[in-house]
Every structure is written in structure tokens, then in C-alpha cells.
C-alpha positions as CSV (number, residue, x, y, z in Angstrom):
1,M,-216.1,73.5,-109.8
2,T,-212.5,73.5,-108.4
3,N,-210.2,74.8,-110.9
4,A,-206.7,72.9,-111.3
5,L,-204.2,74.0,-109.5
6,N,-200.6,74.9,-111.2
7,T,-197.9,73.2,-109.2
8,D,-195.2,72.9,-112.0
9,F,-192.9,75.1,-110.4
10,S,-190.3,74.9,-107.5
11,F,-190.6,76.7,-104.2
12,Y,-187.6,78.0,-104.7
13,D,-189.4,80.1,-107.1
14,I,-191.4,81.7,-104.1
15,V,-188.5,82.3,-101.3
16,P,-184.9,82.5,-103.8
17,D,-183.0,83.2,-100.6
18,L,-183.6,80.4,-99.2
19,P,-180.7,78.3,-98.3
20,P,-180.1,75.0,-100.4
21,L,-181.4,71.6,-98.8
22,K,-179.0,69.3,-97.2
23,I,-179.8,65.9,-98.4
24,V,-178.6,62.5,-97.5
25,D,-179.7,59.5,-99.7
26,V,-178.5,55.9,-98.1
27,G,-178.7,53.7,-101.1
28,A,-178.2,56.3,-103.6
29,L,-177.5,54.3,-106.8
30,P,-181.1,55.0,-109.0
31,I,-183.0,51.8,-110.0
32,A,-183.1,51.3,-113.7
33,G,-181.5,54.6,-114.7
34,A,-184.7,56.3,-113.3
35,P,-183.9,59.8,-112.3
36,E,-183.3,60.9,-108.5
37,A,-186.6,62.3,-106.8
38,Y,-184.2,65.4,-106.0
39,A,-182.3,65.8,-109.6
40,R,-184.1,69.1,-110.0
41,L,-183.2,70.5,-107.0
42,I,-179.6,69.8,-107.9
43,E,-179.9,71.3,-111.3
44,R,-181.3,74.2,-109.9
45,E,-178.4,74.6,-107.1
46,N,-180.8,74.2,-104.3
47,A,-179.5,71.1,-102.9
48,T,-176.3,69.4,-101.9
49,V,-176.4,65.7,-101.4
50,I,-174.4,63.0,-99.7
51,G,-175.1,59.7,-101.0
52,F,-173.9,56.6,-99.9
53,D,-174.3,53.0,-101.7
54,A,-172.6,49.8,-101.8
55,D,-172.0,49.5,-105.0
56,A,-168.3,51.6,-105.5
57,A,-168.8,51.9,-109.6
58,G,-172.1,53.4,-109.1
59,C,-170.8,55.8,-106.5
60,K,-168.3,56.8,-109.0
61,A,-170.8,57.1,-111.9
62,L,-173.0,59.5,-109.8
63,A,-169.9,62.0,-108.0
64,E,-168.9,62.3,-112.1
65,K,-172.6,63.0,-113.0
66,Y,-173.3,65.5,-110.3
67,G,-169.7,66.9,-109.3
68,A,-168.6,69.0,-106.2
69,P,-170.3,69.9,-103.8
70,H,-172.3,66.8,-103.9
71,R,-170.2,63.3,-102.7
72,F,-171.2,60.0,-102.9
73,L,-169.1,57.5,-101.0
74,P,-169.1,53.6,-101.1
75,F,-169.8,53.0,-97.5
76,V,-172.3,50.3,-96.2
77,I,-174.3,52.3,-93.7
78,G,-176.0,50.8,-90.9
79,D,-175.7,50.5,-87.1
80,G,-171.9,50.3,-87.2
81,R,-171.6,47.2,-86.4
82,S,-170.0,44.1,-88.5
83,A,-172.4,42.3,-90.9
84,T,-172.8,40.4,-94.0
85,F,-173.7,41.8,-97.0
86,H,-175.6,39.7,-99.7
87,R,-174.8,40.5,-103.1
88,N,-177.5,39.6,-105.7
89,T,-176.9,39.6,-109.4
90,E,-178.9,42.5,-110.1
91,V,-177.2,45.2,-107.3
92,M,-180.5,46.8,-106.9
93,T,-181.6,43.8,-104.8
94,S,-178.6,43.3,-102.9
95,S,-178.8,43.4,-99.1
96,L,-177.6,43.1,-95.6
97,Y,-180.5,40.6,-95.4
98,K,-180.3,37.0,-97.0
99,P,-183.1,36.9,-99.7
100,N,-186.3,34.9,-98.7
101,M,-186.3,32.4,-101.6
102,E,-188.9,30.5,-100.2
103,L,-191.1,33.5,-99.9
104,I,-190.1,35.3,-103.1
105,Q,-190.2,32.3,-105.9
106,N,-194.2,32.3,-104.9
107,F,-194.1,35.7,-107.2
108,S,-193.9,36.2,-110.7
109,G,-191.2,38.4,-112.2
110,L,-189.4,38.6,-108.3
111,E,-187.2,35.9,-108.0
112,N,-185.4,36.6,-111.2
113,V,-184.1,40.0,-109.8
114,V,-183.2,38.5,-106.3
115,I,-180.6,36.0,-107.7
116,P,-178.0,35.6,-105.0
117,E,-174.6,35.7,-106.1
118,S,-172.2,36.0,-103.2
119,S,-171.7,37.1,-99.8
120,Q,-168.9,38.9,-97.9
121,P,-168.2,40.5,-94.5
122,V,-168.4,43.8,-93.9
123,Q,-167.9,46.7,-91.9
124,T,-171.0,49.1,-91.4
125,H,-170.8,52.9,-91.0
126,T,-173.2,54.9,-89.1
127,L,-174.6,58.4,-90.5
128,D,-173.7,59.7,-87.6
129,E,-170.1,58.9,-88.3
130,V,-169.8,59.7,-91.7
131,V,-171.7,63.0,-92.3
132,D,-170.2,66.0,-91.2
133,W,-173.2,68.0,-91.2
134,D,-174.7,69.1,-87.6
135,E,-178.3,69.0,-89.4
136,L,-179.8,67.5,-92.4
137,D,-183.2,68.4,-94.1
138,F,-184.3,65.2,-96.0
139,L,-182.9,61.8,-95.4
140,Q,-183.8,59.4,-98.0
141,M,-183.2,55.4,-97.4
142,D,-183.7,52.3,-99.9
143,V,-181.5,49.6,-98.6
144,Q,-183.6,46.6,-99.1
145,G,-184.5,45.9,-95.3
146,G,-181.6,47.8,-94.1
147,E,-183.5,51.2,-93.3
148,L,-184.1,50.2,-89.4
149,S,-180.3,50.0,-89.2
150,V,-179.4,53.1,-90.8
151,L,-181.9,55.0,-88.1
152,E,-180.6,53.4,-85.0
153,G,-177.3,55.0,-86.4
154,C,-178.2,58.1,-86.9
155,A,-179.4,59.3,-83.4
156,R,-177.6,62.5,-83.7
157,L,-178.9,63.6,-87.0
158,L,-182.3,61.9,-86.9
159,P,-183.7,64.4,-84.7
160,T,-183.0,67.6,-87.0
161,A,-184.5,65.9,-90.5
162,L,-187.3,67.5,-91.7
163,A,-188.8,64.6,-93.7
164,V,-187.5,61.1,-94.4
165,Q,-188.4,59.0,-97.0
166,T,-187.9,55.0,-96.3
167,E,-188.8,52.1,-98.5
168,V,-190.5,49.9,-96.5
169,E,-191.7,45.8,-96.8
170,F,-194.9,44.4,-95.7
171,V,-193.8,40.8,-96.5
172,E,-190.5,39.3,-95.8
173,I,-188.9,39.7,-98.8
174,Y,-185.4,39.2,-96.9
175,H,-185.1,36.6,-93.8
176,D,-185.7,38.6,-90.8
177,Q,-185.5,42.3,-91.8
178,P,-187.6,44.5,-90.0
179,M,-191.0,45.3,-91.3
180,F,-193.0,48.6,-92.1
181,A,-194.5,48.4,-88.6
182,D,-190.7,48.2,-87.4
183,I,-189.8,51.3,-89.0
184,D,-192.9,53.2,-88.2
185,R,-192.3,52.5,-84.5
186,H,-188.8,53.9,-84.5
187,L,-189.8,57.1,-86.4
188,R,-192.9,57.7,-84.5
189,D,-190.8,57.4,-81.1
190,A,-188.5,60.0,-82.7
191,G,-191.1,62.3,-83.1
192,F,-191.9,62.0,-86.7
193,Q,-195.6,61.4,-88.0
194,F,-196.5,59.7,-90.9
195,H,-197.3,61.6,-94.6
196,T,-197.9,59.3,-97.3
197,F,-196.9,56.2,-99.5
198,L,-195.4,56.9,-102.6
199,G,-197.0,54.0,-104.8
200,F,-197.0,50.2,-103.9
201,G,-194.8,47.8,-105.2
202,Q,-196.8,44.5,-106.3
203,R,-196.0,41.4,-108.3
204,P,-198.6,38.6,-109.1
205,Y,-198.6,35.4,-107.5
206,K,-197.7,32.3,-109.6
207,T,-201.0,31.0,-111.2
208,G,-200.0,28.3,-113.7
209,S,-201.7,30.7,-116.2
210,A,-199.9,33.3,-118.3
211,S,-203.1,35.2,-119.0
212,I,-203.8,35.9,-115.1
213,T,-201.6,38.9,-114.1
214,Q,-203.9,41.0,-111.5
215,T,-203.0,41.5,-108.3
216,R,-204.0,42.8,-105.0
217,Q,-200.7,41.6,-102.7
218,V,-198.5,44.6,-101.7
219,L,-195.1,43.6,-101.2
220,W,-193.3,47.2,-100.4
221,S,-193.6,51.0,-100.5
222,D,-191.9,54.2,-99.8
223,A,-193.2,56.0,-97.0
224,V,-192.7,59.3,-96.1
225,Y,-192.5,60.7,-92.9
226,I,-192.4,64.5,-91.2
227,P,-192.3,66.0,-87.9
228,D,-195.4,66.0,-86.0
229,V,-197.4,68.8,-86.9
230,T,-198.5,69.5,-83.6
231,K,-195.1,70.9,-82.9
232,L,-194.5,73.0,-86.0
233,K,-194.4,76.1,-84.0
234,D,-191.2,74.6,-82.2
235,Q,-189.1,74.9,-85.9
236,S,-187.5,78.0,-87.0
237,T,-189.2,80.0,-89.8
238,E,-186.4,78.8,-92.1
239,R,-186.8,75.2,-91.2
240,L,-190.3,75.5,-91.9
241,L,-189.7,77.2,-95.4
242,K,-187.3,74.5,-96.1
243,L,-190.3,71.4,-95.1
244,A,-192.4,73.8,-97.3
245,A,-189.9,73.2,-100.3
246,I,-189.4,69.3,-99.7
247,L,-193.4,68.8,-99.2
248,H,-193.9,71.1,-102.6
249,D,-190.9,70.3,-104.8
250,L,-190.7,66.4,-103.9
251,Y,-194.4,65.2,-103.2
252,T,-196.8,68.1,-104.5
253,S,-198.5,68.2,-100.7
254,V,-200.0,71.6,-101.2
255,D,-202.4,71.2,-98.7
256,L,-199.4,70.4,-95.9
257,V,-197.4,73.6,-97.5
258,L,-200.0,75.6,-96.9
259,H,-200.8,74.6,-93.3
260,V,-196.9,74.9,-92.6
261,L,-197.1,78.6,-94.4
262,A,-199.7,79.4,-92.2
263,V,-197.3,78.9,-88.8
264,V,-194.8,81.4,-90.8
265,S,-197.9,83.8,-91.7
266,D,-198.7,83.8,-88.2
267,R,-195.2,85.0,-87.2
268,G,-195.8,87.9,-89.1
269,S,-194.7,86.7,-92.5
270,P,-197.7,86.4,-94.6
271,E,-195.5,86.6,-98.0
272,P,-194.5,83.1,-98.6
273,R,-198.4,82.1,-98.4
274,D,-199.4,84.8,-100.5
275,R,-196.9,84.0,-103.2
276,Y,-197.3,80.3,-103.2
277,L,-201.1,80.9,-103.2
278,S,-200.7,83.2,-106.4
279,R,-198.4,80.3,-108.0
280,L,-201.3,77.9,-107.6
281,G,-203.4,80.1,-109.2
282,S,-205.7,79.4,-106.2
283,Q,-207.8,82.2,-104.4
284,Q,-207.1,83.2,-101.0
285,S,-209.9,82.8,-98.7
């Protein structure tokens, strides 16, 4: 029998002198008041965030909530071109892509949150243009189909990322939007490796029977990418420790954390791995 691991701690408890993570969040407004995935890192002062969202009021609320040094800016992030922003009655579903109502209306509980309200021309900004960092550690995106445009606009910053979390769609919820396959291809071409999905968004098809709510159809998910693990030795020790912090604090990917720390240990620094194993309550083999 395997003993349960204790994972209820921060990696920063293991390496307290590790510099704070640099986080860029595109589509930063949390859904239905849910806490941001990195909220605990902010509370511990282990992260600095630059966030973007088309909703100016939402950005102002986030800025007031977190304060300096965190910044939340009301920019539409994309590939730097002019575009049309389609605003829906539910802010969280607004997009640079027009809702595909012909498809959406087939699902229960979906069309009522994707109700078109207005459209307006906007000038998009690239991350390379508006982020004044030389590198970032964690990139999070949730912009309703516009994620590929964001990636296309951060050719300078993307190679520096240690992890990318992006919403992906498996069906065309928005007209002509890039799909999961497009995002996956772009990130793999940029040197990243798929790590995991974070749950799956599902809605049942309309059946004409209120008692039938079971569904197999998957519509969207959040996909997590990391640097190619065959090239971890190309990363500095500090970057490897930051990767371990992201993997533990955000995803509890214990096996991958230990795999990363083994690289650090092979460089003559076994302490982080030993301390991590000790906190987990695991015996080192």
C-alpha cells in the first residue's frame, strides 16, 4: 500500500530564496468570482503579475484587489492588427471571434451565456509590445478563441516561458476560431511539450427531455505546456527551480517536479529534491 503524499505546501517553503515568478495573464478576469490559480502565490509575495483583459472595469477591480507591483491593463491582446471585438451579455464569453450560434444552440445551458450584444473595432496589442520584461515564467491565456493570436504576438517572450496554460476548444464555438490542434502545433513548434488537461468543459445536447443530462461531448479545456523535457539540461538551475515551483504550486505534478529536481541534483545540489521528498512524506529510494 502506498502512503498518501502531503502536497499541501508551497514549493517556496522548500526554496524560500527563489525569486518571485513572473506571470502574464491574458484574459485575467476570473470567471464567476473564482480565485485566480496563482492567488496563493500573490498572497505569499511569490509572484508578480501583469494581467490583461478587454473589460476595463474588471481590470480596475483586479488592480485595486492586488495593488502594486501587480498590473492589470485593459488591452485587447492579439497579433497587433486591427480587429472586431464581439461583446456578449456575459463578459466572460466576449471574443475577437463571432459566436457560432448555429452550433451553440444545440447545447443546453450554453446559448444563454453567449448572447451577442454589440461589436466594435479594436486595435490589438502584442505581448511583446506591452510587457516590459525580458522574460516571463508563466503565461496563462483565456480569451475565447483568440489564444493563437496571442501566441503569434509574443515571439520574443514565448521562448522564455517555463509553462503555458491556455484554454483550447475542440469544437468551433466561435466562427473560424483556431482549434486545439492549431494551438498544440504552434506550441510544439516553439519547443513546448504537452503536459496535461485541467478538466473538460461539457454541455449536454438538447434532447427534449429535462431528465436527460448525461453527456460525452467535450467542448473545451485548459491545456498546460512545459518546455521539452529532453532539453531540461539547457535551463539554468534557477529556471529549473522556478519550473518546479509552477508545477507544484499550480498543478501538484509531483512526479514531474521530482524529475526536474533530479536535474538540479545531478549538478551537485541535491538539497531541493531531498527537502521536497521530506515534505511530501516520501522515502527516497
